[in-house]
C-alpha positions in Angstrom: -32.4 -123.4 -127.0 -31.3 -119.9 -127.1 -28.4 -121.3 -129.1 -31.3 -122.1 -132.3 -32.8 -118.4 -131.9 -30.2 -116.7 -134.1 -30.9 -113.2 -135.1 -32.4 -112.4 -138.5 -28.7 -111.5 -139.5 -27.0 -114.2 -137.8 -29.5 -117.0 -139.6 -28.9 -114.9 -143.4 -25.2 -115.3 -142.7 -25.3 -118.6 -141.8 -28.1 -119.5 -144.7 -25.2 -118.0 -147.4 -22.7 -120.3 -146.1 -24.7 -123.2 -147.0 -23.4 -124.2 -150.7 -24.6 -126.7 -153.2 -21.7 -126.3 -155.0 -19.0 -127.6 -152.6 -18.8 -130.6 -151.3 -19.6 -130.9 -147.7 -18.2 -134.0 -145.2 -21.5 -134.4 -143.1 -23.8 -134.5 -146.5 -20.9 -137.0 -148.0 -21.1 -138.9 -144.9 -24.6 -138.2 -145.5 -24.7 -140.2 -149.1 -22.0 -143.5 -147.8 -25.0 -143.9 -144.8 -27.7 -143.9 -147.6 -29.2 -140.6 -146.6 -31.2 -138.1 -148.6 -29.1 -135.1 -147.6 -26.7 -134.3 -150.1 -26.2 -132.9 -153.3 -24.9 -134.1 -156.9 -21.6 -132.3 -156.1 -21.2 -134.4 -152.8 -21.8 -138.0 -154.6 -19.8 -136.5 -157.1 -16.8 -136.1 -154.5 -17.9 -139.4 -152.7 -17.8 -141.8 -155.6 -14.2 -140.2 -156.3 -12.8 -141.1 -152.8 -14.9 -144.6 -153.2 -12.6 -145.0 -155.7 -9.2 -144.7 -153.2 -11.1 -146.9 -150.4 -14.2 -148.9 -151.6 -14.8 -149.8 -148.4 -15.7 -146.1 -146.8 -19.4 -147.1 -146.9 -18.7 -150.4 -145.0 -16.7 -148.0 -142.4 -19.4 -145.2 -142.3 -22.1 -147.8 -141.4 -19.6 -149.1 -138.7 -18.8 -145.8 -137.4 -22.1 -145.1 -136.7 -22.7 -149.0 -135.4 -19.9 -148.6 -132.5 -21.5 -145.3 -131.3 -24.7 -147.2 -130.8 -23.1 -149.6 -128.8 -20.5 -147.5 -126.5 -23.3 -145.1 -126.0 -25.5 -149.0 -125.0 -22.9 -149.7 -122.7 -22.0 -146.0 -121.2 -25.7 -145.6 -120.0 -26.8 -149.3 -119.7 -23.9 -151.0 -117.9 -22.3 -148.0 -116.5 -25.1 -145.7 -115.5 -24.0 -142.8 -117.6 -27.3 -140.1 -117.6 -25.1 -137.3 -119.0 -23.9 -137.2 -123.1 -21.7 -134.0 -124.8 -22.0 -135.1 -128.3 -19.1 -133.0 -130.3 -19.2 -132.8 -133.8 -22.9 -134.4 -134.5 -22.9 -134.4 -137.9 -26.1 -134.6 -139.6 -29.0 -136.5 -137.8 -29.3 -140.4 -138.7 -30.9 -143.4 -137.3 -29.6 -144.4 -133.6 -28.4 -140.7 -132.6 -27.0 -140.3 -129.2 -30.0 -139.4 -127.3 -32.3 -142.1 -128.7 -29.6 -144.9 -128.0 -29.1 -143.0 -124.2 -32.9 -142.7 -123.5 -34.2 -145.8 -124.5 -31.6 -147.3 -121.9 -32.7 -144.6 -119.4 -35.3 -142.2 -120.3 -34.0 -139.7 -117.6 -30.2 -139.4 -119.7 -29.5 -136.0 -121.1 -28.1 -135.6 -124.3 -26.3 -131.9 -125.2 -25.1 -131.4 -129.3 -22.2 -129.8 -130.3 -21.2 -128.5 -134.0 -20.6 -125.2 -135.4 -21.7 -126.2 -139.2 -24.6 -123.7 -140.3 -25.9 -127.1 -142.6 -26.0 -129.4 -138.8 -27.7 -126.0 -137.2 -30.2 -126.1 -139.9 -31.4 -130.0 -138.9 -30.7 -129.5 -135.3 -34.6 -129.8 -134.6 -34.7 -133.4 -135.8 -32.1 -133.7 -132.7 -33.9 -132.1 -130.6 -36.6 -134.5 -129.4 -36.7 -136.4 -125.9 -38.1 -138.4 -123.7 -40.3 -136.0 -121.1 -38.3 -137.0 -118.3 -34.9 -136.7 -120.3 -33.6 -133.5 -121.9 -31.4 -132.9 -125.3 -30.1 -129.5 -126.3 -27.5 -128.5 -129.2 -24.9 -125.8 -129.0 -23.0 -123.8 -132.0 -19.7 -124.0 -130.6 -16.4 -124.6 -132.3 -14.0 -127.9 -131.0 -11.1 -125.8 -131.0 -12.6 -124.1 -127.7 -13.8 -126.8 -124.9 -14.2 -123.9 -122.8 -17.0 -122.3 -124.8 -18.6 -125.7 -125.6 -18.4 -126.4 -121.5 -20.2 -123.5 -121.0 -22.7 -123.9 -123.0 -23.1 -127.4 -122.1 -24.0 -126.8 -118.6 -27.4 -124.9 -119.4 -27.9 -128.7 -119.7 -25.7 -130.5 -117.7 -24.6 -131.0 -114.6 -20.9 -130.9 -114.8 -20.2 -132.1 -111.2 -21.7 -135.2 -112.1 -19.9 -137.5 -114.8 -20.2 -137.0 -118.3 -19.2 -138.7 -121.1 -17.7 -137.4 -124.2 -18.2 -138.5 -127.8 -15.9 -137.7 -130.4 -16.5 -139.3 -133.6 -15.1 -138.1 -137.2 -14.5 -134.3 -135.3 -10.5 -134.6 -134.2 -9.5 -135.6 -137.8 -10.7 -131.9 -138.6 -7.7 -130.5 -135.9 -4.7 -130.9 -138.0 -2.0 -130.9 -135.2 -1.9 -133.6 -133.0 -0.7 -131.3 -130.1 -3.8 -129.9 -129.9 -6.0 -132.1 -130.5 -4.6 -133.6 -127.5 -5.0 -130.5 -125.4 -8.4 -130.2 -126.2 -9.6 -133.7 -125.3 -7.6 -133.0 -121.5 -9.2 -129.2 -121.3 -12.4 -131.3 -121.6 -11.3 -134.0 -119.1 -10.0 -131.6 -117.1 -13.5 -130.2 -116.5 -15.1 -133.3 -115.6 -14.9 -135.9 -112.2 -14.4 -138.9 -112.1 -16.6 -141.5 -113.7 -16.8 -139.4 -117.3 -16.0 -141.3 -120.4 -14.4 -140.2 -123.6 -15.7 -142.1 -126.9 -13.5 -141.6 -129.9 -13.2 -142.8 -133.6 -10.5 -141.4 -136.1 -9.7 -142.4 -139.8 -6.9 -143.9 -139.4 -4.0 -145.0 -141.4 -4.0 -148.6 -139.7 -6.0 -149.8 -142.4 -5.9 -149.3 -146.0 -3.1 -146.6 -145.5 -2.0 -145.9 -148.9 -5.4 -145.8 -150.2 -6.7 -143.5 -147.4 -3.9 -141.4 -147.8 -4.8 -140.7 -151.3 -8.5 -140.4 -150.3 -7.7 -137.6 -148.0 -5.1 -135.9 -150.3 -8.3 -135.5 -152.9 -10.3 -134.5 -150.3 -8.2 -131.7 -149.0 -8.1 -130.5 -152.5 -11.5 -130.0 -153.0 -11.7 -126.8 -150.6 -13.5 -127.8 -147.9 -12.2 -128.2 -144.1 -9.2 -130.3 -144.5 -8.6 -133.2 -142.5 -6.1 -135.4 -141.3 -5.0 -139.3 -140.5 -3.6 -140.5 -137.3 -2.1 -144.2 -136.6 -2.4 -145.9 -133.1 0.2 -144.2 -131.2 -1.4 -140.5 -132.4 -4.7 -142.5 -130.9 -3.0 -143.6 -127.4 -2.3 -140.1 -127.1 -5.8 -138.6 -127.2 -6.7 -141.4 -124.5 -3.7 -140.3 -121.8 -4.6 -140.3 -118.5 -8.1 -142.3 -118.5 -8.6 -146.1 -118.5 -9.2 -147.6 -121.6 -12.0 -149.8 -121.6 -11.6 -153.2 -123.3 -10.7 -153.6 -126.3 -8.9 -150.9 -126.1 -8.1 -148.9 -129.2 -9.1 -151.5 -132.8 -11.2 -151.0 -135.6 -14.9 -149.6 -134.7 -16.5 -152.6 -136.0 -14.3 -155.1 -133.9 -15.2 -152.5 -130.5 -17.3 -155.0 -128.9 -19.6 -155.5 -131.7 -23.1 -157.8 -130.6 -24.8 -160.2 -132.6 -26.4 -158.6 -135.5 -23.3 -156.5 -136.4 -21.6 -158.9 -138.7 -18.7 -159.8 -139.3 -16.1 -157.6 -137.5 -14.0 -157.2 -140.8 -11.6 -154.1 -140.2 -12.7 -150.7 -141.0 -10.5 -147.7 -141.8 -12.0 -145.7 -138.4 -10.4 -146.7 -135.2 -12.1 -146.2 -132.0 -12.2 -146.5 -128.3 -13.7 -145.7 -125.3 -11.7 -144.7 -121.7 -13.2 -144.0 -118.2 -11.2 -140.9 -116.4 -10.4 -142.1 -113.1 
């Protein structure tokens, strides 16, 4: 795990970036999911955002359930054995490797993030079955070539890979750049690879979500953007969208245990590279 073996100076620099006085998107998401890896500032900002969009915790839960359903489908039904999880966020229940390796113990998973907070928790992501493997690489979504180069230490990029990008492309503010990132990732992967995306949208509670994002972007943390269906469709250009297409993540093939599939503020889709 060479990417976790930082020098002393690198470790000090990363630790210095772990500020408890500035809200953090991963910690706020953790707060909404009922986790404990958050600070009072995250709870304060999280509650303020909920004053605009009270349904966001339901969206956070639906997003995690979508990830589990998508990974399970790809591992069980499609036969995918390699997963590249970009923008993984803080570890929680049913992480990608846990879902994939329950279905296929030999599955190999690489997690990607450049967030020092996620790096500090990465050891929780590096458990694996004996037959499979997990790894974590420190890389930026804006540099897909570096991601692929580092991931190749664990994944065979000549065989199909499922690229999961949940709640990460919204931090790439320019849509053309977001589309380019996805295309560059998929261009390096063979036919049969898959793309899994979830993204906050203007299609549900658009006015309230816009106000919430304006507030978030004024907090000094990483700015983000919302996108509508047309922009999300661009992310899947060149791949074959699986049914039911781009939908509220709660409505992507819901299972019996997912409850009523009410629309939430994240849209999602899964596509196959032909």
